N, CA, C and O atoms as CSV, one atom per row, in Angstrom:
chain,resi,resn,atom,element,x,y,z
A,1,MET,N,N,-0.661,24.463,-6.405
A,1,MET,CA,C,-0.464,24.549,-4.987
A,1,MET,C,C,0.772,25.388,-4.700
A,1,MET,O,O,1.826,25.172,-5.299
A,2,SER,N,N,0.649,26.312,-3.816
A,2,SER,CA,C,1.783,27.155,-3.490
A,2,SER,C,C,2.705,26.437,-2.509
A,2,SER,O,O,2.349,25.418,-1.917
A,3,GLU,N,N,3.889,26.996,-2.358
A,3,GLU,CA,C,4.866,26.397,-1.451
A,3,GLU,C,C,4.371,26.451,-0.009
A,3,GLU,O,O,4.658,25.555,0.786
A,4,LYS,N,N,3.632,27.495,0.323
A,4,LYS,CA,C,3.098,27.633,1.677
A,4,LYS,C,C,2.083,26.521,1.968
A,4,LYS,O,O,2.059,25.969,3.068
A,5,GLU,N,N,1.249,26.197,0.976
A,5,GLU,CA,C,0.268,25.133,1.155
A,5,GLU,C,C,0.938,23.766,1.246
A,5,GLU,O,O,0.477,22.895,1.984
A,6,LEU,N,N,2.035,23.574,0.491
A,6,LEU,CA,C,2.743,22.300,0.542
A,6,LEU,C,C,3.379,22.060,1.910
A,6,LEU,O,O,3.457,20.920,2.370
A,7,ASN,N,N,3.829,23.123,2.552
A,7,ASN,CA,C,4.463,22.995,3.861
A,7,ASN,C,C,3.449,22.811,4.979
A,7,ASN,O,O,3.833,22.497,6.105
A,8,LYS,N,N,2.165,22.998,4.698
A,8,LYS,CA,C,1.143,22.939,5.729
A,8,LYS,C,C,0.379,21.614,5.662
A,8,LYS,O,O,-0.820,21.595,5.382
A,9,ILE,N,N,1.067,20.534,5.914
A,9,ILE,CA,C,0.437,19.222,5.973
A,9,ILE,C,C,0.200,18.904,7.446
A,9,ILE,O,O,1.139,18.787,8.234
A,10,THR,N,N,-1.068,18.768,7.794
A,10,THR,CA,C,-1.428,18.509,9.183
A,10,THR,C,C,-2.181,17.195,9.277
A,10,THR,O,O,-2.542,16.590,8.267
A,11,PHE,N,N,-2.405,16.775,10.485
A,11,PHE,CA,C,-3.160,15.543,10.709
A,11,PHE,C,C,-4.570,15.659,10.165
A,11,PHE,O,O,-5.100,14.704,9.597
A,12,THR,N,N,-5.181,16.821,10.333
A,12,THR,CA,C,-6.556,16.995,9.844
A,12,THR,C,C,-6.621,16.979,8.319
A,12,THR,O,O,-7.592,16.485,7.746
A,13,SER,N,N,-5.590,17.517,7.654
A,13,SER,CA,C,-5.594,17.468,6.194
A,13,SER,C,C,-5.387,16.036,5.700
A,13,SER,O,O,-5.995,15.632,4.708
A,14,LEU,N,N,-4.545,15.275,6.374
A,14,LEU,CA,C,-4.369,13.869,6.006
A,14,LEU,C,C,-5.642,13.067,6.285
A,14,LEU,O,O,-6.001,12.179,5.512
A,15,LEU,N,N,-6.315,13.377,7.379
A,15,LEU,CA,C,-7.558,12.693,7.703
A,15,LEU,C,C,-8.640,13.006,6.670
A,15,LEU,O,O,-9.423,12.130,6.301
A,16,ALA,N,N,-8.682,14.238,6.211
A,16,ALA,CA,C,-9.647,14.622,5.177
A,16,ALA,C,C,-9.348,13.894,3.869
A,16,ALA,O,O,-10.269,13.473,3.168
A,17,ARG,N,N,-8.068,13.745,3.538
A,17,ARG,CA,C,-7.706,13.009,2.327
A,17,ARG,C,C,-8.056,11.532,2.481
A,17,ARG,O,O,-8.495,10.898,1.521
A,18,TRP,N,N,-7.869,10.983,3.664
A,18,TRP,CA,C,-8.180,9.579,3.915
A,18,TRP,C,C,-9.673,9.313,3.712
A,18,TRP,O,O,-10.062,8.289,3.150
A,19,LYS,N,N,-10.500,10.248,4.176
A,19,LYS,CA,C,-11.949,10.085,4.078
A,19,LYS,C,C,-12.501,10.503,2.718
A,19,LYS,O,O,-13.653,10.205,2.406
A,20,GLY,N,N,-11.704,11.182,1.911
A,20,GLY,CA,C,-12.159,11.683,0.621
A,20,GLY,C,C,-12.349,10.565,-0.397
A,20,GLY,O,O,-11.950,9.422,-0.175
A,21,GLU,N,N,-12.961,10.922,-1.506
A,21,GLU,CA,C,-13.209,9.964,-2.585
A,21,GLU,C,C,-11.906,9.649,-3.314
A,21,GLU,O,O,-11.192,10.553,-3.748
A,22,THR,N,N,-11.606,8.369,-3.441
A,22,THR,CA,C,-10.407,7.912,-4.127
A,22,THR,C,C,-10.767,7.579,-5.576
A,22,THR,O,O,-11.784,6.930,-5.819
A,23,PRO,N,N,-9.946,8.015,-6.547
A,23,PRO,CA,C,-10.220,7.663,-7.939
A,23,PRO,C,C,-10.184,6.148,-8.163
A,23,PRO,O,O,-9.518,5.418,-7.430
A,24,ILE,N,N,-10.902,5.692,-9.177
A,24,ILE,CA,C,-11.033,4.260,-9.436
A,24,ILE,C,C,-9.678,3.602,-9.667
A,24,ILE,O,O,-9.438,2.503,-9.169
A,25,PHE,N,N,-8.783,4.257,-10.417
A,25,PHE,CA,C,-7.463,3.676,-10.672
A,25,PHE,C,C,-6.732,3.391,-9.365
A,25,PHE,O,O,-6.141,2.324,-9.203
A,26,TRP,N,N,-6.769,4.332,-8.441
A,26,TRP,CA,C,-6.049,4.161,-7.181
A,26,TRP,C,C,-6.733,3.148,-6.270
A,26,TRP,O,O,-6.078,2.535,-5.428
A,27,LYS,N,N,-8.036,2.967,-6.429
A,27,LYS,CA,C,-8.716,1.894,-5.694
A,27,LYS,C,C,-8.204,0.536,-6.164
A,27,LYS,O,O,-8.007,-0.376,-5.361
A,28,LYS,N,N,-7.990,0.414,-7.479
A,28,LYS,CA,C,-7.463,-0.839,-8.024
A,28,LYS,C,C,-6.015,-1.069,-7.594
A,28,LYS,O,O,-5.619,-2.201,-7.316
A,29,VAL,N,N,-5.231,0.001,-7.540
A,29,VAL,CA,C,-3.853,-0.109,-7.057
A,29,VAL,C,C,-3.847,-0.545,-5.597
A,29,VAL,O,O,-3.028,-1.374,-5.200
A,30,ASN,N,N,-4.751,0.003,-4.801
A,30,ASN,CA,C,-4.854,-0.357,-3.389
A,30,ASN,C,C,-5.227,-1.830,-3.239
A,30,ASN,O,O,-4.661,-2.531,-2.400
A,31,THR,N,N,-6.173,-2.302,-4.045
A,31,THR,CA,C,-6.573,-3.708,-3.998
A,31,THR,C,C,-5.414,-4.620,-4.387
A,31,THR,O,O,-5.204,-5.660,-3.763
A,32,LEU,N,N,-4.664,-4.235,-5.415
A,32,LEU,CA,C,-3.511,-5.023,-5.836
A,32,LEU,C,C,-2.453,-5.076,-4.736
A,32,LEU,O,O,-1.874,-6.132,-4.484
A,33,ALA,N,N,-2.200,-3.952,-4.087
A,33,ALA,CA,C,-1.209,-3.918,-3.007
A,33,ALA,C,C,-1.639,-4.803,-1.846
A,33,ALA,O,O,-0.811,-5.494,-1.253
A,34,ILE,N,N,-2.921,-4.789,-1.518
A,34,ILE,CA,C,-3.417,-5.645,-0.437
A,34,ILE,C,C,-3.265,-7.116,-0.801
A,34,ILE,O,O,-2.864,-7.926,0.034
A,35,THR,N,N,-3.586,-7.463,-2.049
A,35,THR,CA,C,-3.504,-8.854,-2.490
A,35,THR,C,C,-2.067,-9.370,-2.461
A,35,THR,O,O,-1.803,-10.448,-1.927
A,36,ILE,N,N,-1.151,-8.611,-3.028
A,36,ILE,CA,C,0.249,-9.040,-3.061
A,36,ILE,C,C,0.846,-9.055,-1.654
A,36,ILE,O,O,1.592,-9.968,-1.303
A,37,GLY,N,N,0.518,-8.047,-0.855
A,37,GLY,CA,C,1.021,-8.003,0.523
A,37,GLY,C,C,0.527,-9.175,1.357
A,37,GLY,O,O,1.274,-9.730,2.162
A,38,THR,N,N,-0.735,-9.552,1.163
A,38,THR,CA,C,-1.286,-10.697,1.885
A,38,THR,C,C,-0.580,-11.988,1.482
A,38,THR,O,O,-0.334,-12.855,2.320
A,39,SER,N,N,-0.261,-12.109,0.207
A,39,SER,CA,C,0.467,-13.295,-0.260
A,39,SER,C,C,1.854,-13.365,0.376
A,39,SER,O,O,2.304,-14.441,0.770
A,40,ALA,N,N,2.527,-12.227,0.475
A,40,ALA,CA,C,3.859,-12.205,1.092
A,40,ALA,C,C,3.783,-12.548,2.577
A,40,ALA,O,O,4.655,-13.241,3.102
A,41,VAL,N,N,2.747,-12.065,3.249
A,41,VAL,CA,C,2.562,-12.417,4.664
A,41,VAL,C,C,2.315,-13.921,4.796
A,41,VAL,O,O,2.788,-14.547,5.745
A,42,SER,N,N,1.582,-14.494,3.858
A,42,SER,CA,C,1.326,-15.940,3.891
A,42,SER,C,C,2.615,-16.743,3.737
A,42,SER,O,O,2.791,-17.777,4.381
A,43,VAL,N,N,3.516,-16.260,2.878
A,43,VAL,CA,C,4.805,-16.947,2.700
A,43,VAL,C,C,5.594,-16.917,4.003
A,43,VAL,O,O,6.156,-17.934,4.411
A,44,LEU,N,N,5.639,-15.758,4.659
A,44,LEU,CA,C,6.376,-15.672,5.927
A,44,LEU,C,C,5.700,-16.503,7.019
A,44,LEU,O,O,6.376,-17.128,7.836
A,45,GLY,N,N,4.371,-16.507,7.029
A,45,GLY,CA,C,3.650,-17.319,8.014
A,45,GLY,C,C,3.870,-18.806,7.808
A,45,GLY,O,O,4.007,-19.561,8.771
A,46,ALA,N,N,3.903,-19.230,6.541
A,46,ALA,CA,C,4.156,-20.644,6.246
A,46,ALA,C,C,5.559,-21.043,6.676
A,46,ALA,O,O,5.773,-22.167,7.130
A,47,ASP,N,N,6.514,-20.134,6.537
A,47,ASP,CA,C,7.878,-20.436,6.978
A,47,ASP,C,C,7.928,-20.628,8.487
A,47,ASP,O,O,8.580,-21.548,8.981
A,48,LYS,N,N,7.242,-19.764,9.213
A,48,LYS,CA,C,7.253,-19.899,10.680
A,48,LYS,C,C,6.524,-21.167,11.126
A,48,LYS,O,O,6.925,-21.820,12.089
A,49,MET,N,N,5.458,-21.500,10.418
A,49,MET,CA,C,4.641,-22.630,10.824
A,49,MET,C,C,5.254,-23.982,10.432
A,49,MET,O,O,5.222,-24.929,11.217
A,50,PHE,N,N,5.805,-24.066,9.230
A,50,PHE,CA,C,6.277,-25.347,8.706
A,50,PHE,C,C,7.788,-25.437,8.553
A,50,PHE,O,O,8.291,-26.454,8.075
A,51,ASP,N,N,8.521,-24.408,8.945
A,51,ASP,CA,C,9.975,-24.370,8.829
A,51,ASP,C,C,10.418,-24.749,7.415
A,51,ASP,O,O,11.102,-25.752,7.214
A,52,LEU,N,N,10.024,-23.941,6.454
A,52,LEU,CA,C,10.283,-24.226,5.046
A,52,LEU,C,C,11.762,-24.214,4.691
A,52,LEU,O,O,12.157,-24.820,3.695
A,53,GLN,N,N,12.579,-23.545,5.475
A,53,GLN,CA,C,14.016,-23.534,5.194
A,53,GLN,C,C,14.622,-24.919,5.369
A,53,GLN,O,O,15.623,-25.243,4.730
A,54,ALA,N,N,14.033,-25.728,6.219
A,54,ALA,CA,C,14.518,-27.098,6.398
A,54,ALA,C,C,14.237,-27.952,5.157
A,54,ALA,O,O,14.884,-28.979,4.949
A,55,TYR,N,N,13.276,-27.528,4.339
A,55,TYR,CA,C,12.936,-28.254,3.119
A,55,TYR,C,C,13.652,-27.702,1.896
A,55,TYR,O,O,13.352,-28.109,0.774
A,56,GLY,N,N,14.577,-26.797,2.086
A,56,GLY,CA,C,15.406,-26.309,0.991
A,56,GLY,C,C,14.952,-25.009,0.351
A,56,GLY,O,O,15.486,-24.617,-0.687
A,57,VAL,N,N,13.977,-24.331,0.948
A,57,VAL,CA,C,13.565,-23.034,0.402
A,57,VAL,C,C,14.624,-22.012,0.815
A,57,VAL,O,O,14.923,-21.881,2.002
A,58,PRO,N,N,15.193,-21.289,-0.148
A,58,PRO,CA,C,16.286,-20.365,0.191
A,58,PRO,C,C,15.819,-19.177,1.044
A,58,PRO,O,O,14.669,-18.748,0.960
A,59,GLN,N,N,16.718,-18.673,1.845
A,59,GLN,CA,C,16.445,-17.533,2.717
A,59,GLN,C,C,16.078,-16.286,1.904
A,59,GLN,O,O,15.351,-15.417,2.385
A,60,LEU,N,N,16.584,-16.207,0.676
A,60,LEU,CA,C,16.307,-15.060,-0.179
A,60,LEU,C,C,14.808,-14.881,-0.420
A,60,LEU,O,O,14.339,-13.748,-0.529
A,61,VAL,N,N,14.061,-15.958,-0.503
A,61,VAL,CA,C,12.611,-15.887,-0.718
A,61,VAL,C,C,11.947,-15.136,0.440
A,61,VAL,O,O,11.058,-14.314,0.219
A,62,PHE,N,N,12.365,-15.412,1.637
A,62,PHE,CA,C,11.753,-14.802,2.816
A,62,PHE,C,C,12.209,-13.347,2.995
A,62,PHE,O,O,11.455,-12.510,3.491
A,63,THR,N,N,13.437,-13.061,2.590
A,63,THR,CA,C,13.918,-11.684,2.626
A,63,THR,C,C,13.131,-10.827,1.641
A,63,THR,O,O,12.718,-9.715,1.969
A,64,ILE,N,N,12.928,-11.345,0.442
A,64,ILE,CA,C,12.160,-10.623,-0.574
A,64,ILE,C,C,10.717,-10.442,-0.107
A,64,ILE,O,O,10.127,-9.383,-0.321
A,65,ALA,N,N,10.153,-11.452,0.519
A,65,ALA,CA,C,8.771,-11.350,1.016
A,65,ALA,C,C,8.640,-10.217,2.036
A,65,ALA,O,O,7.630,-9.512,2.050
A,66,GLY,N,N,9.633,-10.041,2.873
A,66,GLY,CA,C,9.606,-8.937,3.845
A,66,GLY,C,C,9.619,-7.585,3.161
A,66,GLY,O,O,8.884,-6.678,3.552
A,67,TYR,N,N,10.455,-7.445,2.136
A,67,TYR,CA,C,10.495,-6.184,1.393
A,67,TYR,C,C,9.203,-5.949,0.623
A,67,TYR,O,O,8.753,-4.809,0.504
A,68,VAL,N,N,8.609,-7.002,0.106
A,68,VAL,CA,C,7.345,-6.873,-0.620
A,68,VAL,C,C,6.241,-6.373,0.316
A,68,VAL,O,O,5.403,-5.568,-0.092
A,69,ILE,N,N,6.235,-6.838,1.553
A,69,ILE,CA,C,5.235,-6.381,2.527
A,69,ILE,C,C,5.373,-4.882,2.765
A,69,ILE,O,O,4.375,-4.162,2.786
A,70,VAL,N,N,6.594,-4.412,2.943
A,70,VAL,CA,C,6.825,-2.981,3.174
A,70,VAL,C,C,6.429,-2.167,1.939
A,70,VAL,O,O,5.799,-1.116,2.066
A,71,ALA,N,N,6.792,-2.643,0.757
A,71,ALA,CA,C,6.456,-1.925,-0.475
A,71,ALA,C,C,4.944,-1.863,-0.676
A,71,ALA,O,O,4.416,-0.822,-1.068
A,72,CYS,N,N,4.251,-2.954,-0.413
A,72,CYS,CA,C,2.797,-2.973,-0.575
A,72,CYS,C,C,2.108,-2.077,0.448
A,72,CYS,O,O,1.121,-1.417,0.121
A,73,ALA,N,N,2.602,-2.043,1.661
A,73,ALA,CA,C,2.019,-1.164,2.672
A,73,ALA,C,C,2.196,0.301,2.276
A,73,ALA,O,O,1.277,1.105,2.433
A,74,THR,N,N,3.365,0.642,1.769
A,74,THR,CA,C,3.628,2.013,1.331
A,74,THR,C,C,2.756,2.385,0.132
A,74,THR,O,O,2.175,3.469,0.090
A,75,LEU,N,N,2.670,1.485,-0.833
A,75,LEU,CA,C,1.856,1.736,-2.019
A,75,LEU,C,C,0.378,1.839,-1.662
A,75,LEU,O,O,-0.335,2.686,-2.201
A,76,GLY,N,N,-0.079,0.990,-0.766
A,76,GLY,CA,C,-1.472,1.055,-0.334
A,76,GLY,C,C,-1.801,2.355,0.381
A,76,GLY,O,O,-2.873,2.924,0.176
A,77,LEU,N,N,-0.890,2.825,1.217
A,77,LEU,CA,C,-1.104,4.095,1.911
A,77,LEU,C,C,-1.132,5.254,0.922
A,77,LEU,O,O,-1.990,6.132,1.009
A,78,ALA,N,N,-0.188,5.253,-0.017
A,78,ALA,CA,C,-0.164,6.326,-1.019
A,78,ALA,C,C,-1.428,6.311,-1.870
A,78,ALA,O,O,-1.955,7.369,-2.215
A,79,ALA,N,N,-1.912,5.130,-2.207
A,79,ALA,CA,C,-3.141,5.036,-3.004
A,79,ALA,C,C,-4.347,5.506,-2.199
A,79,ALA,O,O,-5.269,6.112,-2.747
A,80,LYS,N,N,-4.338,5.231,-0.922
A,80,LYS,CA,C,-5.488,5.599,-0.088
A,80,LYS,C,C,-5.592,7.102,0.116
A,80,LYS,O,O,-6.700,7.635,0.162
A,81,ILE,N,N,-4.481,7.790,0.238
A,81,ILE,CA,C,-4.557,9.228,0.493
A,81,ILE,C,C,-4.582,10.043,-0.799
A,81,ILE,O,O,-4.541,11.272,-0.749
A,82,THR,N,N,-4.649,9.375,-1.957
A,82,THR,CA,C,-4.825,10.094,-3.216
A,82,THR,C,C,-6.284,10.491,-3.325
A,82,THR,O,O,-7.179,9.655,-3.202
A,83,LYS,N,N,-6.512,11.764,-3.554
A,83,LYS,CA,C,-7.866,12.302,-3.507
A,83,LYS,C,C,-8.302,12.783,-4.886
A,83,LYS,O,O,-7.516,13.362,-5.635
A,84,GLN,N,N,-9.549,12.536,-5.201
A,84,GLN,CA,C,-10.111,12.982,-6.464
A,84,GLN,C,C,-10.465,14.465,-6.370
A,84,GLN,O,O,-11.067,14.906,-5.390
A,85,ASP,N,N,-10.089,15.227,-7.392
A,85,ASP,CA,C,-10.441,16.646,-7.427
A,85,ASP,C,C,-11.939,16.812,-7.631
A,85,ASP,O,O,-12.570,16.027,-8.339
A,86,GLN,N,N,-12.496,17.826,-7.015
A,86,GLN,CA,C,-13.923,18.084,-7.133
A,86,GLN,C,C,-14.311,18.539,-8.539
A,86,GLN,O,O,-15.410,18.234,-9.004
A,87,ASN,N,N,-13.425,19.261,-9.218
A,87,ASN,CA,C,-13.754,19.821,-10.528
A,87,ASN,C,C,-13.336,18.904,-11.689
A,87,ASN,O,O,-13.460,19.305,-12.846
A,88,ASP,N,N,-12.855,17.711,-11.420
A,88,ASP,CA,C,-12.452,16.789,-12.471
A,88,ASP,C,C,-13.614,15.852,-12.777
A,88,ASP,O,O,-13.810,14.856,-12.080
A,89,SER,N,N,-14.374,16.161,-13.797
A,89,SER,CA,C,-15.560,15.373,-14.118
A,89,SER,C,C,-15.264,14.226,-15.066
A,89,SER,O,O,-16.159,13.429,-15.348
A,90,ASN,N,N,-14.023,14.109,-15.577
A,90,ASN,CA,C,-13.684,13.038,-16.505
A,90,ASN,C,C,-13.426,11.717,-15.823
A,90,ASN,O,O,-13.459,10.675,-16.478
A,91,ILE,N,N,-13.168,11.724,-14.523
A,91,ILE,CA,C,-12.876,10.500,-13.790
A,91,ILE,C,C,-14.195,9.820,-13.434
A,91,ILE,O,O,-15.056,10.410,-12.781
A,92,GLN,N,N,-14.333,8.608,-13.859
A,92,GLN,CA,C,-15.578,7.863,-13.628
A,92,GLN,C,C,-15.366,6.874,-12.500
A,92,GLN,O,O,-16.287,6.142,-12.139
């Protein structure tokens, strides 16, 4: 890819990558990110619902859960816009 092509990232090119075929490895990474992110959201939801800090759960757990949600969202997005090359026949 030339430098000119790298600088030309548009909404339509991102949309084409989003709709394109994702390699199997990145599909698994996306599934893992969704699973871990959902678990972190559940931890934060349980804290809001049951006030887990009153039962001695440290604040650090909830801070880490927030960062895990952001990391999983970023990883899931990166995995989703990874596109399989048309001429790469080794990827099954």
